[in-house]
Backbone of each chain as nested JSON, in Angstrom:
{
  "chains": [
    {"id": "A", "residues": [
      {"number": 1, "name": "MET", "atoms": {"N": [-10.53, 9.899, -2.978], "CA": [-10.386, 9.309, -1.649], "C": [-11.717, 8.742, -1.197]}},
      {"number": 2, "name": "VAL", "atoms": {"N": [-11.638, 7.792, -0.307], "CA": [-12.853, 7.172, 0.198], "C": [-12.838, 7.195, 1.719]}},
      {"number": 3, "name": "LEU", "atoms": {"N": [-14.037, 7.112, 2.293], "CA": [-14.157, 6.998, 3.742], "C": [-14.027, 5.53, 4.111]}},
      {"number": 4, "name": "ALA", "atoms": {"N": [-13.313, 5.264, 5.192], "CA": [-13.15, 3.886, 5.636], "C": [-13.007, 3.86, 7.142]}},
      {"number": 5, "name": "LYS", "atoms": {"N": [-13.133, 2.667, 7.693], "CA": [-12.936, 2.509, 9.121], "C": [-11.789, 1.534, 9.352]}},
      {"number": 6, "name": "VAL", "atoms": {"N": [-10.91, 1.883, 10.274], "CA": [-9.794, 0.984, 10.595], "C": [-10.35, -0.179, 11.407]}},
      {"number": 7, "name": "VAL", "atoms": {"N": [-10.207, -1.395, 10.872], "CA": [-10.786, -2.56, 11.546], "C": [-9.734, -3.555, 12.035]}},
      {"number": 8, "name": "GLY", "atoms": {"N": [-8.472, -3.279, 11.762], "CA": [-7.455, -4.221, 12.229], "C": [-6.103, -3.924, 11.639]}},
      {"number": 9, "name": "GLU", "atoms": {"N": [-5.231, -4.911, 11.726], "CA": [-3.907, -4.709, 11.149], "C": [-3.383, -5.992, 10.538]}},
      {"number": 10, "name": "VAL", "atoms": {"N": [-2.383, -5.823, 9.684], "CA": [-1.779, -6.959, 9.013], "C": [-0.31, -7.027, 9.403]}},
      {"number": 11, "name": "VAL", "atoms": {"N": [0.121, -8.211, 9.827], "CA": [1.529, -8.413, 10.158], "C": [2.177, -9.166, 9.012]}},
      {"number": 12, "name": "ALA", "atoms": {"N": [3.26, -8.603, 8.482], "CA": [3.98, -9.235, 7.375], "C": [5.47, -9.013, 7.573]}},
      {"number": 13, "name": "THR", "atoms": {"N": [6.187, -10.092, 7.788], "CA": [7.64, -9.969, 7.967], "C": [8.31, -9.779, 6.614]}},
      {"number": 14, "name": "VAL", "atoms": {"N": [7.864, -10.587, 5.644], "CA": [8.431, -10.49, 4.296], "C": [7.573, -9.544, 3.48]}},
      {"number": 15, "name": "LYS", "atoms": {"N": [8.154, -8.404, 3.116], "CA": [7.407, -7.472, 2.271], "C": [8.355, -6.68, 1.395]}},
      {"number": 16, "name": "HIS", "atoms": {"N": [7.797, -6.037, 0.407], "CA": [8.574, -5.252, -0.539], "C": [9.312, -4.136, 0.207]}},
      {"number": 17, "name": "PRO", "atoms": {"N": [10.548, -3.822, -0.223], "CA": [11.318, -2.755, 0.443], "C": [10.559, -1.424, 0.54]}},
      {"number": 18, "name": "HIS", "atoms": {"N": [9.69, -1.144, -0.414], "CA": [8.927, 0.11, -0.353], "C": [7.954, 0.136, 0.816]}},
      {"number": 19, "name": "LEU", "atoms": {"N": [7.714, -1.034, 1.405], "CA": [6.78, -1.104, 2.542], "C": [7.526, -1.273, 3.865]}},
      {"number": 20, "name": "ALA", "atoms": {"N": [8.843, -1.276, 3.799], "CA": [9.638, -1.504, 5.01], "C": [9.313, -0.465, 6.077]}},
      {"number": 21, "name": "ALA", "atoms": {"N": [9.17, -0.936, 7.305], "CA": [8.934, -0.068, 8.464], "C": [7.601, 0.675, 8.399]}},
      {"number": 22, "name": "GLN", "atoms": {"N": [6.724, 0.277, 7.495], "CA": [5.422, 0.937, 7.414], "C": [4.396, 0.111, 8.169]}},
      {"number": 23, "name": "LYS", "atoms": {"N": [3.528, 0.805, 8.878], "CA": [2.453, 0.113, 9.571], "C": [1.321, -0.16, 8.577]}},
      {"number": 24, "name": "LEU", "atoms": {"N": [0.902, -1.425, 8.521], "CA": [-0.15, -1.814, 7.571], "C": [-1.458, -2.032, 8.325]}},
      {"number": 25, "name": "LEU", "atoms": {"N": [-2.428, -1.207, 8.026], "CA": [-3.718, -1.324, 8.698], "C": [-4.77, -1.878, 7.743]}},
      {"number": 26, "name": "LEU", "atoms": {"N": [-5.726, -2.547, 8.34], "CA": [-6.836, -3.094, 7.577], "C": [-7.941, -2.036, 7.6]}},
      {"number": 27, "name": "VAL", "atoms": {"N": [-8.373, -1.599, 6.44], "CA": [-9.432, -0.592, 6.393], "C": [-10.633, -1.135, 5.622]}},
      {"number": 28, "name": "HIS", "atoms": {"N": [-11.807, -0.903, 6.18], "CA": [-13.046, -1.322, 5.54], "C": [-13.724, -0.057, 4.991]}},
      {"number": 29, "name": "VAL", "atoms": {"N": [-13.888, -0.006, 3.683], "CA": [-14.521, 1.158, 3.054], "C": [-15.973, 1.219, 3.508]}},
      {"number": 30, "name": "ILE", "atoms": {"N": [-16.411, 2.408, 3.92], "CA": [-17.774, 2.55, 4.437], "C": [-18.582, 3.571, 3.628]}},
      {"number": 31, "name": "THR", "atoms": {"N": [-19.868, 3.539, 3.822], "CA": [-20.741, 4.545, 3.228], "C": [-20.646, 5.798, 4.108]}},
      {"number": 32, "name": "PRO", "atoms": {"N": [-21.108, 6.949, 3.61], "CA": [-21.063, 8.164, 4.444], "C": [-21.804, 7.981, 5.769]}},
      {"number": 33, "name": "GLU", "atoms": {"N": [-22.753, 7.065, 5.796], "CA": [-23.509, 6.81, 7.025], "C": [-22.785, 5.82, 7.943]}},
      {"number": 34, "name": "GLY", "atoms": {"N": [-21.663, 5.297, 7.482], "CA": [-20.896, 4.367, 8.308], "C": [-21.195, 2.9, 8.051]}},
      {"number": 35, "name": "GLY", "atoms": {"N": [-21.992, 2.632, 7.013], "CA": [-22.354, 1.248, 6.709], "C": [-21.247, 0.492, 5.982]}},
      {"number": 36, "name": "ALA", "atoms": {"N": [-21.32, -0.819, 6.074], "CA": [-20.321, -1.671, 5.43], "C": [-20.498, -1.697, 3.918]}},
      {"number": 37, "name": "THR", "atoms": {"N": [-19.389, -1.802, 3.182], "CA": [-19.45, -1.99, 1.737], "C": [-18.888, -3.356, 1.368]}},
      {"number": 38, "name": "GLY", "atoms": {"N": [-18.228, -3.995, 2.308], "CA": [-17.615, -5.28, 2.025], "C": [-16.244, -5.15, 1.394]}},
      {"number": 39, "name": "ARG", "atoms": {"N": [-15.834, -3.912, 1.111], "CA": [-14.538, -3.682, 0.466], "C": [-13.474, -3.429, 1.548]}},
      {"number": 40, "name": "VAL", "atoms": {"N": [-12.568, -4.388, 1.689], "CA": [-11.519, -4.275, 2.703], "C": [-10.157, -4.225, 2.013]}},
      {"number": 41, "name": "MET", "atoms": {"N": [-9.323, -3.269, 2.429], "CA": [-8.012, -3.113, 1.807], "C": [-6.935, -2.996, 2.872]}},
      {"number": 42, "name": "ILE", "atoms": {"N": [-5.695, -3.205, 2.449], "CA": [-4.559, -2.993, 3.332], "C": [-3.979, -1.631, 2.98]}},
      {"number": 43, "name": "ALA", "atoms": {"N": [-3.843, -0.769, 3.992], "CA": [-3.369, 0.585, 3.735], "C": [-2.174, 0.92, 4.622]}},
      {"number": 44, "name": "VAL", "atoms": {"N": [-1.284, 1.75, 4.076], "CA": [-0.157, 2.253, 4.851], "C": [-0.655, 3.444, 5.662]}},
      {"number": 45, "name": "ASP", "atoms": {"N": [-0.36, 3.428, 6.948], "CA": [-0.826, 4.5, 7.823], "C": [0.193, 5.635, 7.868]}},
      {"number": 46, "name": "THR", "atoms": {"N": [-0.246, 6.851, 7.563], "CA": [0.676, 7.99, 7.621], "C": [0.236, 9.012, 8.659]}},
      {"number": 47, "name": "VAL", "atoms": {"N": [-0.857, 8.729, 9.371], "CA": [-1.38, 9.74, 10.308], "C": [-1.62, 9.172, 11.708]}},
      {"number": 48, "name": "GLN", "atoms": {"N": [-0.963, 8.05, 12.012], "CA": [-1.154, 7.403, 13.321], "C": [-2.631, 7.15, 13.622]}},
      {"number": 49, "name": "ALA", "atoms": {"N": [-3.304, 6.568, 12.675], "CA": [-4.711, 6.221, 12.886], "C": [-4.796, 5.03, 13.831]}},
      {"number": 50, "name": "GLY", "atoms": {"N": [-5.902, 4.948, 14.545], "CA": [-6.078, 3.844, 15.474], "C": [-7.286, 3.012, 15.108]}},
      {"number": 51, "name": "GLU", "atoms": {"N": [-7.358, 1.856, 15.71], "CA": [-8.467, 0.967, 15.425], "C": [-9.789, 1.628, 15.807]}},
      {"number": 52, "name": "GLY", "atoms": {"N": [-10.775, 1.517, 14.918], "CA": [-12.071, 2.123, 15.171], "C": [-12.199, 3.519, 14.581]}},
      {"number": 53, "name": "ASP", "atoms": {"N": [-11.082, 4.127, 14.193], "CA": [-11.118, 5.476, 13.619], "C": [-11.758, 5.457, 12.232]}},
      {"number": 54, "name": "MET", "atoms": {"N": [-12.532, 6.511, 11.946], "CA": [-12.975, 6.715, 10.573], "C": [-11.849, 7.488, 9.892]}},
      {"number": 55, "name": "VAL", "atoms": {"N": [-11.449, 7.019, 8.719], "CA": [-10.3, 7.629, 8.059], "C": [-10.578, 7.927, 6.591]}},
      {"number": 56, "name": "LEU", "atoms": {"N": [-9.66, 8.722, 6.038], "CA": [-9.699, 9.088, 4.632], "C": [-8.602, 8.267, 3.955]}},
      {"number": 57, "name": "VAL", "atoms": {"N": [-8.968, 7.502, 2.94], "CA": [-7.992, 6.635, 2.288], "C": [-7.809, 7.039, 0.832]}},
      {"number": 58, "name": "ASN", "atoms": {"N": [-6.545, 7.242, 0.464], "CA": [-6.184, 7.534, -0.92], "C": [-5.716, 6.227, -1.549]}},
      {"number": 59, "name": "ASP", "atoms": {"N": [-6.226, 5.904, -2.735], "CA": [-5.841, 4.641, -3.375], "C": [-5.271, 4.923, -4.754]}},
      {"number": 60, "name": "GLU", "atoms": {"N": [-4.199, 5.677, -4.78], "CA": [-3.59, 6.086, -6.056], "C": [-2.121, 6.393, -5.769]}},
      {"number": 61, "name": "GLY", "atoms": {"N": [-1.245, 5.91, -6.65], "CA": [0.186, 5.938, -6.376], "C": [0.852, 7.292, -6.28]}},
      {"number": 62, "name": "ASN", "atoms": {"N": [0.396, 8.24, -7.078], "CA": [1.048, 9.546, -7.06], "C": [0.826, 10.248, -5.727]}},
      {"number": 63, "name": "GLY", "atoms": {"N": [-0.417, 10.197, -5.255], "CA": [-0.718, 10.798, -3.954], "C": [0.015, 10.082, -2.839]}},
      {"number": 64, "name": "ALA", "atoms": {"N": [0.124, 8.77, -2.952], "CA": [0.823, 7.984, -1.931], "C": [2.285, 8.405, -1.854]}},
      {"number": 65, "name": "ALA", "atoms": {"N": [2.92, 8.536, -3.016], "CA": [4.333, 8.933, -3.046], "C": [4.513, 10.302, -2.409]}},
      {"number": 66, "name": "GLN", "atoms": {"N": [3.553, 11.185, -2.667], "CA": [3.643, 12.541, -2.123], "C": [3.598, 12.549, -0.597]}},
      {"number": 67, "name": "VAL", "atoms": {"N": [2.627, 11.83, -0.013], "CA": [2.533, 11.851, 1.45], "C": [3.678, 11.079, 2.104]}},
      {"number": 68, "name": "LEU", "atoms": {"N": [4.204, 10.093, 1.395], "CA": [5.33, 9.338, 1.959], "C": [6.662, 10.038, 1.671]}},
      {"number": 69, "name": "ARG", "atoms": {"N": [6.607, 11.13, 0.924], "CA": [7.795, 11.917, 0.562], "C": [8.885, 11.056, -0.053]}},
      {"number": 70, "name": "ARG", "atoms": {"N": [8.541, 10.361, -1.092], "CA": [9.535, 9.541, -1.787], "C": [9.114, 9.389, -3.24]}},
      {"number": 71, "name": "PRO", "atoms": {"N": [10.05, 8.906, -4.089], "CA": [9.682, 8.727, -5.494], "C": [8.559, 7.706, -5.618]}},
      {"number": 72, "name": "ARG", "atoms": {"N": [7.882, 7.729, -6.743], "CA": [6.787, 6.772, -6.94], "C": [7.287, 5.357, -6.801]}},
      {"number": 73, "name": "GLY", "atoms": {"N": [6.491, 4.54, -6.1], "CA": [6.902, 3.165, -5.865], "C": [5.722, 2.233, -5.851]}},
      {"number": 74, "name": "ALA", "atoms": {"N": [5.842, 1.178, -5.057], "CA": [4.841, 0.123, -5.054], "C": [3.646, 0.425, -4.162]}},
      {"number": 75, "name": "VAL", "atoms": {"N": [3.662, 1.553, -3.465], "CA": [2.588, 1.858, -2.524], "C": [1.526, 2.723, -3.18]}},
      {"number": 76, "name": "ARG", "atoms": {"N": [0.267, 2.326, -3.019], "CA": [-0.804, 3.173, -3.562], "C": [-1.918, 3.414, -2.561]}},
      {"number": 77, "name": "THR", "atoms": {"N": [-2.082, 2.55, -1.572], "CA": [-3.178, 2.72, -0.628], "C": [-2.642, 3.289, 0.684]}},
      {"number": 78, "name": "VAL", "atoms": {"N": [-2.969, 4.533, 0.972], "CA": [-2.472, 5.17, 2.191], "C": [-3.6, 5.882, 2.934]}},
      {"number": 79, "name": "ILE", "atoms": {"N": [-3.518, 5.828, 4.26], "CA": [-4.465, 6.568, 5.087], "C": [-3.915, 7.979, 5.194]}},
      {"number": 80, "name": "VAL", "atoms": {"N": [-4.701, 8.964, 4.753], "CA": [-4.187, 10.328, 4.711], "C": [-4.894, 11.271, 5.68]}},
      {"number": 81, "name": "GLY", "atoms": {"N": [-5.848, 10.751, 6.452], "CA": [-6.499, 11.616, 7.424], "C": [-7.422, 10.843, 8.339]}},
      {"number": 82, "name": "VAL", "atoms": {"N": [-7.567, 11.354, 9.565], "CA": [-8.555, 10.79, 10.487], "C": [-9.763, 11.707, 10.412]}},
      {"number": 83, "name": "VAL", "atoms": {"N": [-10.925, 11.154, 10.154], "CA": [-12.135, 11.954, 9.962], "C": [-12.813, 12.222, 11.307]}},
      {"number": 84, "name": "ASP", "atoms": {"N": [-13.049, 13.498, 11.585], "CA": [-13.735, 13.853, 12.823], "C": [-15.237, 13.718, 12.65]}},
      {"number": 85, "name": "GLU", "atoms": {"N": [-15.713, 14.167, 11.498], "CA": [-17.154, 14.219, 11.312], "C": [-17.499, 14.306, 9.836]}},
      {"number": 86, "name": "VAL", "atoms": {"N": [-18.581, 13.66, 9.449], "CA": [-19.088, 13.793, 8.089], "C": [-20.499, 14.337, 8.205]}},
      {"number": 87, "name": "ALA", "atoms": {"N": [-20.746, 15.49, 7.595], "CA": [-22.088, 16.058, 7.633], "C": [-22.677, 15.979, 6.242]}},
      {"number": 88, "name": "ARG", "atoms": {"N": [-23.83, 15.397, 6.145], "CA": [-24.45, 15.261, 4.833], "C": [-25.646, 16.189, 4.768]}},
      {"number": 89, "name": "GLU", "atoms": {"N": [-25.651, 17.009, 3.689], "CA": [-26.75, 17.975, 3.547], "C": [-27.966, 17.267, 2.956]}}
    ]},
    {"id": "B", "residues": [
      {"number": 1, "name": "MET", "atoms": {"N": [-3.754, -2.193, -1.116], "CA": [-3.282, -3.558, -1.349], "C": [-4.382, -4.535, -0.967]}},
      {"number": 2, "name": "LEU", "atoms": {"N": [-4.378, -5.662, -1.638], "CA": [-5.464, -6.622, -1.495], "C": [-4.947, -8.014, -1.159]}},
      {"number": 3, "name": "PHE", "atoms": {"N": [-5.811, -8.8, -0.54], "CA": [-5.439, -10.145, -0.125], "C": [-5.617, -11.165, -1.244]}},
      {"number": 4, "name": "ALA", "atoms": {"N": [-4.748, -12.164, -1.245], "CA": [-4.869, -13.257, -2.208], "C": [-4.131, -14.475, -1.662]}},
      {"number": 5, "name": "ARG", "atoms": {"N": [-4.31, -15.583, -2.356], "CA": [-3.58, -16.794, -2.007], "C": [-2.91, -17.291, -3.274]}},
      {"number": 6, "name": "VAL", "atoms": {"N": [-1.665, -17.732, -3.138], "CA": [-0.945, -18.249, -4.303], "C": [-1.505, -19.623, -4.646]}},
      {"number": 7, "name": "ILE", "atoms": {"N": [-1.988, -19.767, -5.878], "CA": [-2.576, -21.062, -6.258], "C": [-1.802, -21.735, -7.384]}},
      {"number": 8, "name": "GLY", "atoms": {"N": [-0.715, -21.119, -7.838], "CA": [0.055, -21.779, -8.881], "C": [1.179, -20.93, -9.418]}},
      {"number": 9, "name": "THR", "atoms": {"N": [1.926, -21.504, -10.337], "CA": [3.023, -20.775, -10.968], "C": [2.729, -20.659, -12.454]}},
      {"number": 10, "name": "VAL", "atoms": {"N": [3.296, -19.633, -13.074], "CA": [3.118, -19.436, -14.51], "C": [4.502, -19.372, -15.139]}},
      {"number": 11, "name": "VAL", "atoms": {"N": [4.716, -20.207, -16.135], "CA": [6.004, -20.205, -16.826], "C": [5.816, -19.565, -18.19]}},
      {"number": 12, "name": "SER", "atoms": {"N": [6.655, -18.575, -18.485], "CA": [6.603, -17.923, -19.787], "C": [8.031, -17.675, -20.241]}},
      {"number": 13, "name": "THR", "atoms": {"N": [8.435, -18.4, -21.269], "CA": [9.816, -18.259, -21.735], "C": [9.943, -17.05, -22.646]}},
      {"number": 14, "name": "ARG", "atoms": {"N": [8.986, -16.923, -23.565], "CA": [9.034, -15.777, -24.482], "C": [8.148, -14.686, -23.922]}},
      {"number": 15, "name": "LYS", "atoms": {"N": [8.758, -13.637, -23.435], "CA": [7.992, -12.546, -22.833], "C": [8.725, -11.239, -23.046]}},
      {"number": 16, "name": "VAL", "atoms": {"N": [8.092, -10.138, -22.702], "CA": [8.724, -8.832, -22.906], "C": [10.018, -8.768, -22.096]}},
      {"number": 17, "name": "ALA", "atoms": {"N": [10.991, -8.027, -22.608], "CA": [12.325, -7.984, -22.008], "C": [12.283, -7.567, -20.535]}},
      {"number": 18, "name": "SER", "atoms": {"N": [11.394, -6.648, -20.196], "CA": [11.363, -6.145, -18.819], "C": [10.83, -7.173, -17.827]}},
      {"number": 19, "name": "PHE", "atoms": {"N": [10.292, -8.268, -18.328], "CA": [9.811, -9.329, -17.432], "C": [10.861, -10.424, -17.238]}},
      {"number": 20, "name": "ARG", "atoms": {"N": [12.01, -10.284, -17.916], "CA": [13.029, -11.329, -17.82], "C": [13.53, -11.453, -16.387]}},
      {"number": 21, "name": "GLY", "atoms": {"N": [13.577, -12.703, -15.931], "CA": [14.066, -12.939, -14.563], "C": [12.999, -12.757, -13.506]}},
      {"number": 22, "name": "GLN", "atoms": {"N": [11.811, -12.359, -13.916], "CA": [10.735, -12.169, -12.942], "C": [9.901, -13.435, -12.828]}},
      {"number": 23, "name": "ARG", "atoms": {"N": [9.484, -13.712, -11.607], "CA": [8.683, -14.896, -11.347], "C": [7.211, -14.509, -11.429]}},
      {"number": 24, "name": "LEU", "atoms": {"N": [6.441, -15.336, -12.124], "CA": [5.007, -15.063, -12.264], "C": [4.219, -16.114, -11.496]}},
      {"number": 25, "name": "LEU", "atoms": {"N": [3.298, -15.661, -10.672], "CA": [2.481, -16.59, -9.896], "C": [1.003, -16.359, -10.174]}},
      {"number": 26, "name": "LEU", "atoms": {"N": [0.248, -17.427, -10.019], "CA": [-1.194, -17.366, -10.18], "C": [-1.798, -17.083, -8.806]}},
      {"number": 27, "name": "LEU", "atoms": {"N": [-2.633, -16.06, -8.757], "CA": [-3.236, -15.655, -7.486], "C": [-4.738, -15.825, -7.503]}},
      {"number": 28, "name": "GLN", "atoms": {"N": [-5.278, -16.272, -6.398], "CA": [-6.718, -16.255, -6.19], "C": [-6.995, -15.145, -5.173]}},
      {"number": 29, "name": "PRO", "atoms": {"N": [-7.667, -14.064, -5.595], "CA": [-8.009, -13.016, -4.628], "C": [-8.876, -13.585, -3.509]}},
      {"number": 30, "name": "THR", "atoms": {"N": [-8.669, -13.098, -2.306], "CA": [-9.439, -13.568, -1.156], "C": [-9.901, -12.376, -0.322]}},
      {"number": 31, "name": "THR", "atoms": {"N": [-10.769, -12.667, 0.62], "CA": [-11.119, -11.659, 1.607], "C": [-10.01, -11.646, 2.658]}},
      {"number": 32, "name": "SER", "atoms": {"N": [-10.103, -10.719, 3.611], "CA": [-9.099, -10.664, 4.678], "C": [-9.119, -11.95, 5.49]}},
      {"number": 33, "name": "ALA", "atoms": {"N": [-10.257, -12.654, 5.464], "CA": [-10.387, -13.903, 6.213], "C": [-9.922, -15.111, 5.397]}},
      {"number": 34, "name": "GLY", "atoms": {"N": [-9.514, -14.862, 4.157], "CA": [-8.98, -15.949, 3.341], "C": [-9.99, -16.655, 2.455]}},
      {"number": 35, "name": "ARG", "atoms": {"N": [-11.204, -16.096, 2.407], "CA": [-12.23, -16.702, 1.547], "C": [-12.056, -16.234, 0.102]}},
      {"number": 36, "name": "ASP", "atoms": {"N": [-12.169, -17.16, -0.841], "CA": [-11.998, -16.818, -2.253], "C": [-13.026, -15.784, -2.699]}},
      {"number": 37, "name": "THR", "atoms": {"N": [-12.573, -14.856, -3.528], "CA": [-13.488, -13.868, -4.076], "C": [-12.947, -13.409, -5.425]}},
      {"number": 38, "name": "GLY", "atoms": {"N": [-13.785, -13.432, -6.45], "CA": [-13.345, -12.969, -7.764], "C": [-12.482, -13.967, -8.518]}},
      {"number": 39, "name": "ARG", "atoms": {"N": [-12.001, -13.512, -9.649], "CA": [-11.285, -14.39, -10.576], "C": [-9.776, -14.399, -10.329]}},
      {"number": 40, "name": "PRO", "atoms": {"N": [-9.128, -15.544, -10.6], "CA": [-7.671, -15.623, -10.464], "C": [-6.971, -14.664, -11.433]}},
      {"number": 41, "name": "LEU", "atoms": {"N": [-5.772, -14.265, -11.072], "CA": [-4.984, -13.384, -11.923], "C": [-3.517, -13.76, -11.808]}},
      {"number": 42, "name": "VAL", "atoms": {"N": [-2.731, -13.248, -12.75], "CA": [-1.288, -13.509, -12.729], "C": [-0.58, -12.264, -12.201]}},
      {"number": 43, "name": "ALA", "atoms": {"N": [0.354, -12.485, -11.267], "CA": [1.079, -11.361, -10.676], "C": [2.572, -11.649, -10.656]}},
      {"number": 44, "name": "VAL", "atoms": {"N": [3.367, -10.589, -10.743], "CA": [4.813, -10.714, -10.583], "C": [5.093, -10.905, -9.101]}},
      {"number": 45, "name": "ASP", "atoms": {"N": [5.96, -11.863, -8.787], "CA": [6.26, -12.153, -7.382], "C": [7.548, -11.461, -6.959]}},
      {"number": 46, "name": "LEU", "atoms": {"N": [7.467, -10.593, -5.96], "CA": [8.659, -9.869, -5.512], "C": [9.084, -10.266, -4.112]}},
      {"number": 47, "name": "VAL", "atoms": {"N": [8.416, -11.256, -3.535], "CA": [8.721, -11.634, -2.149], "C": [8.979, -13.137, -2.004]}},
      {"number": 48, "name": "SER", "atoms": {"N": [9.198, -13.822, -3.129], "CA": [9.443, -15.276, -3.116], "C": [8.343, -16.037, -2.395]}},
      {"number": 49, "name": "ALA", "atoms": {"N": [7.12, -15.769, -2.782], "CA": [5.973, -16.45, -2.18], "C": [5.873, -17.871, -2.729]}},
      {"number": 50, "name": "ALA", "atoms": {"N": [5.252, -18.742, -1.948], "CA": [5.112, -20.139, -2.352], "C": [3.637, -20.491, -2.496]}},
      {"number": 51, "name": "PRO", "atoms": {"N": [3.328, -21.484, -3.344], "CA": [1.937, -21.903, -3.495], "C": [1.296, -22.214, -2.148]}},
      {"number": 52, "name": "GLY", "atoms": {"N": [0.063, -21.768, -1.964], "CA": [-0.67, -21.989, -0.723], "C": [-0.555, -20.827, 0.253]}},
      {"number": 53, "name": "GLN", "atoms": {"N": [0.456, -19.979, 0.056], "CA": [0.668, -18.886, 1.015], "C": [-0.309, -17.737, 0.831]}},
      {"number": 54, "name": "PRO", "atoms": {"N": [-0.781, -17.176, 1.954], "CA": [-1.569, -15.947, 1.858], "C": [-0.63, -14.766, 1.641]}},
      {"number": 55, "name": "VAL", "atoms": {"N": [-0.984, -13.935, 0.686], "CA": [-0.127, -12.796, 0.334], "C": [-0.98, -11.548, 0.164]}},
      {"number": 56, "name": "PHE", "atoms": {"N": [-0.313, -10.411, -0.041], "CA": [-1.069, -9.255, -0.507], "C": [-0.354, -8.679, -1.716]}},
      {"number": 57, "name": "TYR", "atoms": {"N": [-1.172, -8.069, -2.591], "CA": [-0.639, -7.602, -3.86], "C": [-1.15, -6.208, -4.159]}},
      {"number": 58, "name": "VAL", "atoms": {"N": [-0.427, -5.563, -5.078], "CA": [-0.81, -4.215, -5.481], "C": [-1.161, -4.26, -6.956]}},
      {"number": 59, "name": "ARG", "atoms": {"N": [-2.158, -3.471, -7.324], "CA": [-2.626, -3.477, -8.707], "C": [-2.249, -2.189, -9.425]}},
      {"number": 60, "name": "ALA", "atoms": {"N": [-2.466, -2.192, -10.723], "CA": [-2.303, -1.032, -11.595], "C": [-0.852, -0.58, -11.708]}},
      {"number": 61, "name": "ARG", "atoms": {"N": [-0.636, 0.681, -11.948], "CA": [0.704, 1.188, -12.258], "C": [1.707, 0.927, -11.124]}},
      {"number": 62, "name": "GLU", "atoms": {"N": [1.219, 0.913, -9.898], "CA": [2.12, 0.72, -8.764], "C": [2.742, -0.679, -8.763]}},
      {"number": 63, "name": "ALA", "atoms": {"N": [2.103, -1.618, -9.458], "CA": [2.689, -2.954, -9.574], "C": [3.986, -2.869, -10.367]}},
      {"number": 64, "name": "GLY", "atoms": {"N": [3.953, -2.142, -11.471], "CA": [5.145, -1.966, -12.286], "C": [6.237, -1.233, -11.531]}},
      {"number": 65, "name": "MET", "atoms": {"N": [5.822, -0.281, -10.681], "CA": [6.791, 0.51, -9.916], "C": [7.493, -0.337, -8.854]}},
      {"number": 66, "name": "ALA", "atoms": {"N": [6.959, -1.522, -8.589], "CA": [7.557, -2.395, -7.575], "C": [8.759, -3.157, -8.121]}},
      {"number": 67, "name": "LEU", "atoms": {"N": [8.864, -3.253, -9.452], "CA": [9.977, -3.984, -10.045], "C": [11.233, -3.105, -10.1]}},
      {"number": 68, "name": "PRO", "atoms": {"N": [12.407, -3.746, -10.096], "CA": [13.661, -2.97, -10.168], "C": [13.686, -2.073, -11.415]}},
      {"number": 69, "name": "ASP", "atoms": {"N": [13.288, -2.627, -12.555], "CA": [13.177, -1.82, -13.772], "C": [11.711, -1.425, -13.889]}},
      {"number": 70, "name": "THR", "atoms": {"N": [11.422, -0.17, -13.621], "CA": [10.016, 0.243, -13.527], "C": [9.345, 0.413, -14.88]}},
      {"number": 71, "name": "ASP", "atoms": {"N": [10.136, 0.304, -15.943], "CA": [9.593, 0.455, -17.286], "C": [9.105, -0.912, -17.776]}},
      {"number": 72, "name": "ASN", "atoms": {"N": [7.973, -1.349, -17.249], "CA": [7.458, -2.684, -17.554], "C": [5.94, -2.667, -17.524]}},
      {"number": 73, "name": "PRO", "atoms": {"N": [5.312, -3.683, -18.105], "CA": [3.852, -3.675, -18.208], "C": [3.103, -4.445, -17.114]}},
      {"number": 74, "name": "ALA", "atoms": {"N": [3.701, -4.66, -15.942], "CA": [3.005, -5.411, -14.885], "C": [1.782, -4.647, -14.386]}},
      {"number": 75, "name": "ASP", "atoms": {"N": [0.681, -5.354, -14.17], "CA": [-0.497, -4.697, -13.593], "C": [-0.892, -5.324, -12.263]}},
      {"number": 76, "name": "ALA", "atoms": {"N": [-0.077, -6.274, -11.789], "CA": [-0.295, -6.844, -10.456], "C": [1.046, -7.358, -9.942]}},
      {"number": 77, "name": "ALA", "atoms": {"N": [1.351, -7.075, -8.688], "CA": [2.615, -7.529, -8.105], "C": [2.394, -7.916, -6.654]}},
      {"number": 78, "name": "ILE", "atoms": {"N": [2.966, -9.068, -6.277], "CA": [2.876, -9.515, -4.89], "C": [3.927, -8.749, -4.099]}},
      {"number": 79, "name": "VAL", "atoms": {"N": [3.511, -8.041, -3.055], "CA": [4.451, -7.204, -2.307], "C": [4.577, -7.607, -0.841]}},
      {"number": 80, "name": "GLY", "atoms": {"N": [3.873, -8.654, -0.421], "CA": [4.04, -9.086, 0.969], "C": [3.439, -10.452, 1.224]}},
      {"number": 81, "name": "ILE", "atoms": {"N": [4.019, -11.136, 2.207], "CA": [3.469, -12.427, 2.643], "C": [2.779, -12.183, 3.978]}},
      {"number": 82, "name": "VAL", "atoms": {"N": [1.541, -12.617, 4.088], "CA": [0.762, -12.36, 5.299], "C": [1.159, -13.338, 6.41]}},
      {"number": 83, "name": "ASP", "atoms": {"N": [1.619, -12.803, 7.531], "CA": [1.889, -13.644, 8.707], "C": [0.613, -13.777, 9.528]}},
      {"number": 84, "name": "GLN", "atoms": {"N": [-0.04, -12.646, 9.689], "CA": [-1.183, -12.619, 10.602], "C": [-2.1, -11.446, 10.261]}},
      {"number": 85, "name": "VAL", "atoms": {"N": [-3.395, -11.679, 10.363], "CA": [-4.375, -10.612, 10.17], "C": [-5.219, -10.544, 11.427]}},
      {"number": 86, "name": "ARG", "atoms": {"N": [-5.337, -9.343, 11.965], "CA": [-6.234, -9.167, 13.1], "C": [-7.347, -8.249, 12.638]}},
      {"number": 87, "name": "GLU", "atoms": {"N": [-8.584, -8.702, 12.77], "CA": [-9.689, -7.888, 12.265], "C": [-10.842, -7.897, 13.251]}},
      {"number": 88, "name": "GLU", "atoms": {"N": [-11.302, -6.708, 13.585], "CA": [-12.464, -6.554, 14.454], "C": [-13.68, -6.31, 13.573]}},
      {"number": 89, "name": "PRO", "atoms": {"N": [-14.871, -6.606, 14.078], "CA": [-16.073, -6.303, 13.299], "C": [-16.178, -4.799, 13.06]}},
      {"number": 90, "name": "LEU", "atoms": {"N": [-16.792, -4.416, 11.944], "CA": [-16.907, -2.997, 11.57], "C": [-17.622, -2.188, 12.642]}}
    ]}
  ]
}
């Protein structure tokens, strides 16, 4: 999983059935310090994350299927947690 | 899932059986703002996208899982057409 920040959303009327009724958020992968990496992905939100939230993003299909409680499908990028704090030793 | 723009079509008559009936499109990966980034790739089209359209696609094993017959060798599949992107600065 990677740390990312929710920076927006994507509206798509035509999408794969596996993405039906899913909220698609734009997430920018960040460094532990909150810096930009330039890596932006579209993720399915499973934790009601909001814009500006630091989140935990899983980018692998098996984990995605598990949190979405369905057989493996076309979804691999999912937001699986809202991060309260990152402490670096 | 990642952003791309459809830049062409790919015709392949002789192909693996699991690709029969599937449409192949040429994609140029882009940033969320639509700027080109990286090399073009071929993806299976599952949303009837047209050349010039901004789309998003999924890579790796999940691309194959997007097809009706999941026993196939796809490593990229178009799974949505972008209507609108709203993005705030980081």
